[in-house]
C-alpha positions, 0 to 999 in steps of 0.5 A: 344805480344798482337795481336793488329797489325790491330790497327795501321791502324786506325787514333789513331794508326797512331798518337800513332806511330808518337808520339812514333817516335818523343819521341824516337828522333832517339834513338832505345832504351829507359830506363824503366823510359822513357817508363813510362814517355811516358805512362803518355802522353796517360793515356787512352791507354792500357799499352800493346799498348804503349809498342808495339808502342815504340817497333815498333818505335824503330825498324823502327829507327834501320831499317833506320840506317841499311838500312832495312827500305823500306818506312817511316812507316814499322812495325817490330817485333824483329825477323822479323827485324833481318831476314829482307832484306836491302831495296837496296838488296830487289830491287836487288833480285826483279830485277831477277823476272822482266819477271814474271807476277805471283810470289810466296813468301815463308815466308813473314816476315815483307814483305820487299822483298814482297814490292820490288817484288810488284813493279816488278811483277803483282801479288804475293802470299806470304805464312806466317804460323805465324798468327801474322807475316802474320797480321803484313805484311798485315798491312805494305802493307795496310799502304803503299798502296800495292794492288797486294799482297795476304798473305796466312796464311799457310805453303807453303808446303801445297799449293806447294808440289803437284805442283798444283799452278804454278808461273812464279817465286818463292822467298823464305826466309826460317825461320831460328829461333827456340824458343831459338836460332838463326839457319841457319848454317846447311841446315837442320835447315831451314823451309821449308827445303832447300832440299825441296825448291831446288826440287820445279818445280812450277816456271821457276825462283827461288831464295832462301836467306840463311845464308852466312855460309851454305855450301852445294852441289847444284843440277844441274842448281843451282848457288850461289850469294854472297851479301855484304853491309857495309863490311859484307857478308849479304847473300848467294842467291841460284838461278835457271833459271837466268843468274847469274854465280856461285860465283857472288859477288854483293856489295849493297853499291857500286852497283858493281858486279863481276863474276869469270872465267868459271874455277878457274885459276892455283894457284897464286904466293906468294909474295917474299917480302913485300916492302915499296911502295907496297900495301896490298889488303884485299878482302871484306867478300862477295868476300872471302866467294864466294871461288873465290878470286884466280880468282879475284887476278889473274885478277889483277896480285895480289900475295898472302901473304900466301897460307892460308890467304886472303891478297894479295900484289901488287907493282901496285897502286890499286885505283878503287877497290870496292871489297877490302880495299887497304893499302900502305905499309910503312914498314914490319918487322918480328913480335915481340913486340920490333919491333912493338913498335920501328916502332910505335915510329919511324912512330909516329902512334897514339892511333887511329891507326887501328890494323888488323889481319888475320892468327894471334893468338892474337886479335888486342885489346890484342896487342894494350894494350901492346903498348905505342902510342905517343900523336901526329903524324898520325893514321896509320894501323898495319896489323898482318899476315903471309908471307911465314909462318912467322908472320909479322907486316906491317905498312901502310896507308889506301888508300881505 
């Protein structure tokens, strides 16, 4: 990609970016023929810049759809878009630094977290070793009139390793890519390394955003926060020097937080039977990843369906439950395709019926292809799982 980032601060660049956005009409992809047609509208502009404008505009549209757009004009590369923090989550991160006058950020990326931090803290030094990405971030800050951020184009280790620079807070979103593949499943695949980041002594408040799939032993004083959004577990954040309790779960779209007991309670019981009128409870992905679902279930007197499956069962109606989906049981039978088809017919579940599974060998789409659905009726939910070691099919209506 040509280094033309600074061009987008000019009047010509702004007009071209606006034209590309209007041309896309809220689509985030265009065909080669459509791109050629757009180029013909600007015969005096070099082709590389036209392509860059369309790429920027399409990623802004995608960022708006996924909640990652911090303002109406924000430039991304494909890589910085993928690693970017959703705007509401970035604000949540930044709130931890409310008492920090001077904050450092490690790995700027497109600057989404930086933008949120700039509204909380007086001064930010943000370190970005990639010159093009650093230039992209500077452009975003200029486009959005951010005045209290200094982008330093070098590796953070060079400035921070010897503890010469002191900050009140440090936020890190370490790089999780190499040239050929997505990384981040191992603590050693981050740059800077997680080991180095968690031995920093330069600040009293430190936060590190990492992949939810990383499992590691934390040094003393560090805790985990799990962040969910749109039914996904988006992030695992490691915190030092805050009042966050280990295992805390925060849902961005629900604006809800839950923290576990100080100690995990005794193992909860397994439901004797799955009966009509009861409720199957499916915890959200972030709650499951936290490892504290036994605490969450125990608080609500919810029993497990099976020892190794994150489904619960309750006879009590669960109405206000931001951390889980709730399904009212109509019937539950031992799994067989004969039983499955018989209940689909009796309940008149249509082809729009949702099929879910956990602890079950076959994929929902494979099961769906083996069933015949009536043309009229209602769209229900079929949950394929295990209860006390046996495969079952529960026929439900979604409550939440």
